[in-house]
C-alpha positions in Angstrom: 0.4 11.1 15.6 3.5 11.0 13.3 1.9 10.1 9.9 0.2 12.4 7.4 -2.7 11.5 5.2 -0.3 12.1 2.3 2.1 9.5 3.7 -0.6 6.9 3.7 -2.1 7.8 0.3 0.8 8.1 -2.1 0.8 7.9 -5.9 3.1 5.2 -7.2 3.3 2.2 -9.4 2.5 -1.5 -8.9 2.7 -4.2 -8.1 3.7 -3.8 -4.4 4.3 -0.9 -2.1 6.6 -2.9 0.2 8.4 -4.9 -2.5 8.4 -2.4 -5.4 8.0 1.2 -4.1 9.9 0.7 -0.9 13.0 -0.9 -2.5 12.9 1.7 -5.3 13.0 4.5 -2.6 15.7 2.7 -0.7 17.9 2.3 -3.8 17.4 5.9 -4.7 18.2 7.1 -1.2 21.4 5.1 -1.1 22.5 6.6 -4.5 21.5 10.2 -3.5 23.5 9.9 -0.2 26.5 9.0 -2.3 26.0 12.0 -4.5 25.5 14.3 -1.6 28.8 13.1 0.0 30.6 13.8 -3.3 31.5 10.1 -3.7 29.4 9.2 -6.7 32.3 9.4 -9.2 34.3 7.0 -7.1 31.8 4.1 -7.3 33.2 1.4 -9.6 30.9 -1.5 -8.6 27.8 -2.1 -6.6 26.3 -5.2 -4.9 22.7 -5.4 -3.9 21.5 -8.1 -1.5 17.9 -8.9 -0.7 16.7 -10.8 2.4 13.6 -12.4 3.9 10.3 -11.7 2.0 12.1 -9.4 -0.5 14.3 -12.3 -1.5 11.5 -15.0 -1.4 8.9 -13.1 -3.4 11.0 -10.3 -4.9 10.9 -11.6 -8.5 7.1 -11.8 -8.6 6.8 -8.4 -6.9 9.3 -6.7 -9.2 11.8 -6.0 -6.5 14.8 -6.5 -8.8 13.3 -4.1 -11.3 12.5 -1.5 -8.6 16.1 -1.6 -7.3 17.5 -0.9 -10.8 15.1 1.9 -11.4 15.8 3.5 -8.0 19.5 3.4 -8.4 19.0 5.1 -11.8 17.3 7.9 -9.9 13.7 7.1 -10.6 10.9 7.8 -8.1 7.7 5.7 -7.9 5.5 8.8 -7.6 6.8 10.4 -10.8 8.0 7.6 -13.1 5.9 7.0 -16.3 4.8 3.4 -16.2 5.2 3.3 -20.0 8.9 4.0 -19.7 9.8 1.3 -17.3 10.3 -1.6 -19.7 12.5 0.3 -22.1 14.7 1.6 -19.2 15.1 -1.9 -17.8 15.8 -3.4 -21.2 18.6 -0.9 -21.8 20.2 -1.7 -18.4 20.1 -5.4 -19.0 21.2 -5.4 -22.6 24.2 -3.1 -22.0 24.9 -4.5 -18.5 25.6 -0.9 -17.5 23.8 1.1 -14.8 23.7 4.8 -14.9 23.6 5.8 -11.2 21.2 8.7 -10.8 21.3 9.0 -14.5 24.9 10.4 -14.6 27.6 7.9 -13.5 27.9 4.6 -15.3 29.0 1.4 -13.6 28.8 -2.3 -14.7 25.8 -4.1 -13.4 25.0 -7.8 -14.1 22.5 -10.1 -12.6 22.8 -12.3 -10.6 26.4 -11.3 -9.9 25.5 -7.8 -8.6 21.9 -8.5 -7.4 21.7 -11.4 -4.9 18.6 -13.0 -3.5 19.4 -14.6 0.0 16.3 -16.8 0.1 17.7 -18.7 3.1 18.3 -15.6 5.3 15.5 -13.7 6.9 17.5 -10.7 8.0 20.7 -8.9 6.9 23.6 -10.2 9.0 24.4 -7.8 11.8 21.4 -5.6 11.3 19.9 -4.0 14.4 16.4 -3.7 12.9 14.6 -6.9 12.6 12.0 -6.7 9.8 11.6 -9.4 7.0 11.9 -6.9 4.1 15.6 -6.1 4.2 17.9 -4.9 1.4 21.7 -4.1 1.7 23.7 -2.0 -0.8 27.5 -2.1 -0.9 29.5 0.2 -3.1 33.1 -0.4 -4.1 35.9 1.7 -5.6 38.1 0.7 -8.5 40.5 -1.1 -6.1 37.5 -3.2 -4.7 37.6 -1.3 -1.4 34.2 -0.8 0.3 33.2 2.8 0.0 29.9 2.6 1.9 27.3 0.0 2.9 23.6 0.9 3.5 21.0 -1.4 5.0 17.3 -0.5 4.6 14.0 -2.1 5.4 10.7 -1.7 3.5 8.2 -1.6 6.3 4.9 -1.5 4.3 3.0 1.1 2.3 6.2 2.3 0.6 7.7 3.4 3.9 11.4 2.7 4.4 13.8 3.0 7.3 17.6 2.6 7.5 19.0 0.0 9.9 18.5 1.3 13.4 16.2 4.2 12.5 12.7 4.8 13.9 9.6 3.5 12.3 9.4 5.5 9.2 7.9 8.7 10.5 6.9 11.5 8.2 9.8 14.0 8.1 7.3 16.9 8.0 5.2 15.5 10.8 8.2 14.9 13.1 9.2 18.6 12.9 5.8 20.2 13.5 3.6 20.6 16.6 0.1 19.3 15.9 -3.0 20.6 17.6 -4.3 17.0 18.1 -1.4 14.6 18.5 -3.5 11.5 19.1 -1.9 8.1 19.7 -4.9 5.8 20.0 -8.5 5.7 19.0 -9.5 6.5 22.6 -7.3 9.7 22.3 -8.9 10.5 19.0 -12.4 10.2 20.2 -11.7 12.0 23.5 -10.0 15.0 21.8 -12.8 15.2 19.2 -15.5 15.0 21.9 -13.8 17.6 24.1 -13.6 20.2 21.3 -16.9 19.2 19.6 -15.2 18.0 16.4 -15.8 15.2 14.0 -12.9 12.9 13.3 -12.7 14.5 9.9 -12.5 18.0 11.3 -9.8 17.0 13.8 -7.7 15.3 11.1 -8.1 18.3 8.8 -6.8 20.6 11.6 -3.7 18.4 12.0 -3.0 18.4 8.2 -3.5 22.2 8.1 -0.7 22.6 10.6 1.6 21.2 7.9 0.2 23.0 4.8 -2.6 25.4 3.8 -6.1 24.1 3.9 -6.6 24.7 0.2 -3.5 22.5 -0.5 -4.9 19.7 1.7 -8.2 19.7 -0.1 -6.6 19.9 -3.5 -4.2 17.1 -2.6 -7.0 14.8 -1.5 -9.0 15.5 -4.6 -5.9 14.7 -6.7 -5.6 11.4 -5.0 -9.2 10.7 -5.7 -8.8 11.6 -9.3 -5.8 9.2 -9.7 -7.8 6.5 -8.0 -10.8 7.0 -10.4 -8.5 7.0 -13.4 -7.1 3.7 -12.2 -10.6 2.2 -11.9 -11.5 3.4 -15.4 -8.3 2.1 -17.0 -8.8 -1.2 -15.2 -12.4 -1.6 -16.5 -11.4 -1.0 -20.1 -7.9 -2.7 -20.4 -8.0 -6.3 -21.6 -5.2 -8.9 -21.6 -3.1 -11.3 -19.6 -1.3 -10.1 -16.5 2.5 -10.4 -16.4 4.3 -13.0 -14.4 3.6 -16.3 -15.9 0.5 -17.4 -14.2 -1.6 -16.6 -17.2 -4.2 -14.7 -15.2 -6.6 -12.8 -17.5 -7.9 -9.4 -16.6 -11.6 -9.9 -15.6 -12.8 -6.4 -14.7 -13.5 -5.3 -18.3 -15.7 -8.4 -18.9 -17.5 -8.1 -15.6 -18.2 -4.4 -16.2 -19.5 -5.1 -19.6 -21.9 -7.8 -18.3 -23.2 -5.4 -15.6 -23.8 -2.7 -18.2 -25.6 -5.2 -20.5 -27.9 -6.2 -17.6 -28.6 -2.6 -16.8 -29.4 -1.7 -20.4 -31.8 -4.7 -20.7 -33.5 -3.7 -17.4 -32.5 -7.0 -15.8 -30.5 -5.4 -13.0 -33.1 -2.8 -12.0 -34.8 -5.1 -9.5 -31.6 -6.4 -7.9 -30.9 -4.6 -4.7 -27.4 -6.0 -4.5 -26.3 -4.8 -7.9 -24.3 -1.9 -6.5 -22.1 -4.5 -4.7 -21.4 -6.1 -8.0 -20.0 -2.8 -9.1 -17.9 -2.5 -5.9 -16.4 -5.9 -6.9 -15.6 -4.6 -10.4 -14.1 -1.4 -9.1 -11.8 -3.2 -6.7 -10.7 -5.8 -9.2 -10.0 -3.1 -11.8 -7.6 -1.3 -9.5 -5.7 -4.4 -8.5 -5.4 -5.7 -12.0 -3.9 -2.4 -12.9 -1.6 -2.8 -9.9 -0.6 -6.3 -10.9 0.3 -5.0 -14.3 2.6 -2.4 -12.8 0.3 0.5 -13.6 -0.3 3.8 -11.8 -2.0 3.3 -8.4 -2.3 4.9 -5.0 -1.1 3.2 -1.9 -4.2 2.8 0.2 -2.5 2.1 2.6 -0.5 -0.4 0.5 -0.4 -1.5 -3.2 -1.6 -5.0 -2.4 -4.7 -3.5 -0.9 -5.0 -0.6 -3.3 -8.4 -1.5 -4.6 -10.5 -1.5 -1.4 -10.7 2.2 -0.6 -11.2 3.4 -4.2 -14.0 0.9 -4.7 -15.8 2.0 -1.5 -15.3 5.7 -2.3 -16.7 5.0 -5.9 -19.6 3.2 -4.3 -20.3 6.2 -2.2 -20.1 8.7 -5.1 -22.1 6.6 -7.5 -24.8 4.8 -5.4 -25.3 6.8 -2.2 -27.9 9.6 -2.3 -26.6 13.0 -1.5 -23.0 12.1 -2.3 -20.9 15.1 -3.0 -17.3 16.5 -2.8 -17.5 17.3 0.9 -18.5 13.7 1.5 -15.4 12.5 -0.4 -13.2 14.8 1.7 -14.9 13.4 4.9 -14.2 9.9 3.5 -10.5 10.4 3.0 -9.7 12.4 6.1 -11.5 10.0 8.3 -10.1 6.9 6.7 -6.6 8.4 7.0 -7.1 8.9 10.7 -7.9 5.2 11.1 -4.9 4.3 8.9 -2.6 6.3 11.2 -3.7 4.2 14.2 -2.8 1.0 12.4 0.5 2.4 11.0 1.7 3.7 14.4 0.3 1.0 16.7 0.6 -2.1 14.6 1.7 -2.7 11.0 0.6 -2.3 7.4 3.2 -4.8 6.2 2.0 -8.2 4.8 5.5 -9.5 5.4 5.3 -8.6 9.1 1.6 -9.4 10.0 0.0 -11.1 7.0 -2.7 -9.7 4.7 -4.7 -8.6 7.8 -2.3 -5.7 7.8 -3.0 -4.8 4.2 -6.5 -5.7 3.0 -7.7 -5.9 6.6 -6.5 -2.4 7.4 -7.8 -1.0 4.1 -11.2 -2.6 4.9 -11.2 -1.0 8.3 -10.2 2.4 6.9 -12.8 2.2 4.1 -15.6 1.2 6.6 -14.9 4.1 8.9 -14.5 6.5 5.9 -17.8 5.5 4.5 -19.6 6.0 7.8 -18.1 9.5 7.9 -19.1 10.3 4.3 -22.7 9.2 5.1 -22.8 11.5 8.1 -22.1 9.0 10.8 -21.1 10.0 14.3 -17.6 9.5 15.7 -18.8 6.5 17.6 -20.3 4.9 14.4 -17.0 5.6 12.5 -15.0 3.8 15.3 -17.5 1.0 15.4 -17.4 0.4 11.6 -13.6 0.4 11.6 -13.6 -2.1 14.4 -16.1 -4.5 12.9 -14.2 -4.5 9.6 -10.9 -5.5 11.2 -12.5 -8.0 13.6 -13.5 -10.1 10.7 -10.2 -9.9 8.9 -8.1 -11.1 11.9 -5.7 -13.9 11.0 -5.7 -13.4 7.3 -2.6 -14.8 5.8 -0.5 -13.4 2.9 0.2 -16.3 0.6 0.4 -15.1 -3.0 0.8 -17.8 -5.6 4.1 -17.5 -7.4 5.0 -14.4 -5.3 2.7 -12.4 -7.6 0.1 -9.8 -6.4 -2.6 -11.7 -8.3 -4.1 -14.8 -6.6 -5.7 -14.4 -4.2 -4.9 -10.6 -3.9 -7.2 -9.3 -6.7 -10.3 -11.0 -5.5 -9.4 -10.4 -1.9 -9.6 -6.7 -2.5 -13.1 -7.1 -3.9 -14.1 -9.1 -0.8 -12.5 -6.5 1.5 -14.4 -3.7 -0.2 -17.8 -5.4 0.1 -17.0 -6.3 3.7 -16.3 -2.6 4.4 -19.7 -1.6 3.1 -21.4 -4.3 5.3 -19.3 -3.2 8.4 -20.4 0.4 7.9 -24.1 -0.6 7.5 -24.0 -2.7 10.7 -22.4 0.1 12.7 -24.9 2.7 11.5 -27.9 0.5 12.1 -27.0 -0.3 15.7 -26.4 1.7 18.8 -22.9 2.9 19.5 -22.3 0.5 22.4 -20.1 -2.4 21.5 -17.9 -4.8 23.4 -14.7 -4.6 21.4 -13.0 -1.3 20.8 -10.9 -0.2 17.8 -7.8 0.0 20.0 -8.4 -3.6 21.2 -8.8 -5.0 17.7 -5.7 -3.1 16.5 -3.7 -4.6 19.3 -5.1 -8.0 18.6 -4.3 -7.8 14.9 -0.7 -7.0 15.7 -0.3 -9.8 18.2 -1.9 -12.2 15.8 0.5 -11.1 13.1 3.6 -11.6 15.3 2.3 -15.1 16.3 1.7 -16.1 12.6 4.3 -18.4 11.1 6.6 -16.6 8.7 5.6 -19.1 5.9 2.2 -17.3 5.8 3.6 -13.8 5.7 4.4 -12.9 2.0 7.0 -15.6 1.6 5.0 -17.8 -0.8 6.2 -20.9 1.2 2.7 -22.0 2.5 -1.0 -21.7 2.0 -2.3 -21.2 -1.5 1.2 -20.5 -2.7 2.2 -24.0 -1.8 -1.0 -25.9 -2.5 -1.9 -24.5 -5.9 0.2 -25.6 -8.8 1.5 -22.7 -10.9 0.4 -23.1 -14.5 
């Protein structure tokens, strides 16, 4: 285990963890490295080159905006979404970029920000991932001062060319009591020491920080998620990007409230699932608008887990704060398995690695919140992914809107069903979670690149943008 719960669940901004948050972090890291080396004052010009999926869908995902903000010193976790547009307008109107907020250089698009839509990988790169970005800094004599190549590998994680797979710096330096590498390891360790998956995950997290901080951190994440749901259910308007997609969550929420107040929804046993749909869509409409969201485990799949957690807290009898803690600790353990044994990058394995993984995490987390056994948690997570295998990532116009917003709603509802199936059956089942994770990864690698966040096929090709 090399990934913390707080690596998977990160506060940031939309619309994409891999195409917005990752490039922002890479740009800031490149600038900070310059400052640390005492070279910042020597930079006279900068060239940024985007490759693969970052180039093909970067405009729709806000990659160009993220790079400018990152070079300016902004972080996705702390930037105020309301300040983004004014900051970008200043850079583009003055054609000047203030590196880390203190060293001005000329910066003009497209001269200094290049989209290589015909190249999948940066030339000469050792790492082969379809989300590559290369920064080159020049001095006043046009000599190269430094070049940095980075890859955004999903969920906001980044690696420099040739680095390992984006491990948590804190995790890599600490000995954990339960360093599981597979679901089989996880279940075996928990059974041996008579622990739930939640308890085992908590002990690992407490090896990194005090238990009170772990609990407070999880509850903060949950608070940010709930605020995002509430904003999404009350904010009207058209989503940015040119597709003319209208926010639907406020209207859907109002209709449900009207039905409830009229007594028409009291006899509908599936009414809670209508709310699950609204919760998920509310989050992903906020994400599409560039609002404050939590990667769960990515931005494109940010609505699934909050929707299922809200379903638990609102509609499940006996729901309480300990149940929420069980939900997030258990779902994170499942997310770790996907992150470290497969991928959570839509550009690498399609949407099965985003909404599919979120669905699996949510199903297992809900089973734990409801008091399910470790076997039921594993079964629920397996069922959820088994029925997301092969899901493509084909966003229309490169925007995280169609089919992404509705897909989160479907993933959330599917997670609830997967949990119910697992908890209403015996624990024996033919397919293990480890097997389905391996299958997901192999399926993703076999999938044509046109269906992996390039907007070159699927709905992105067959639906006319209007």
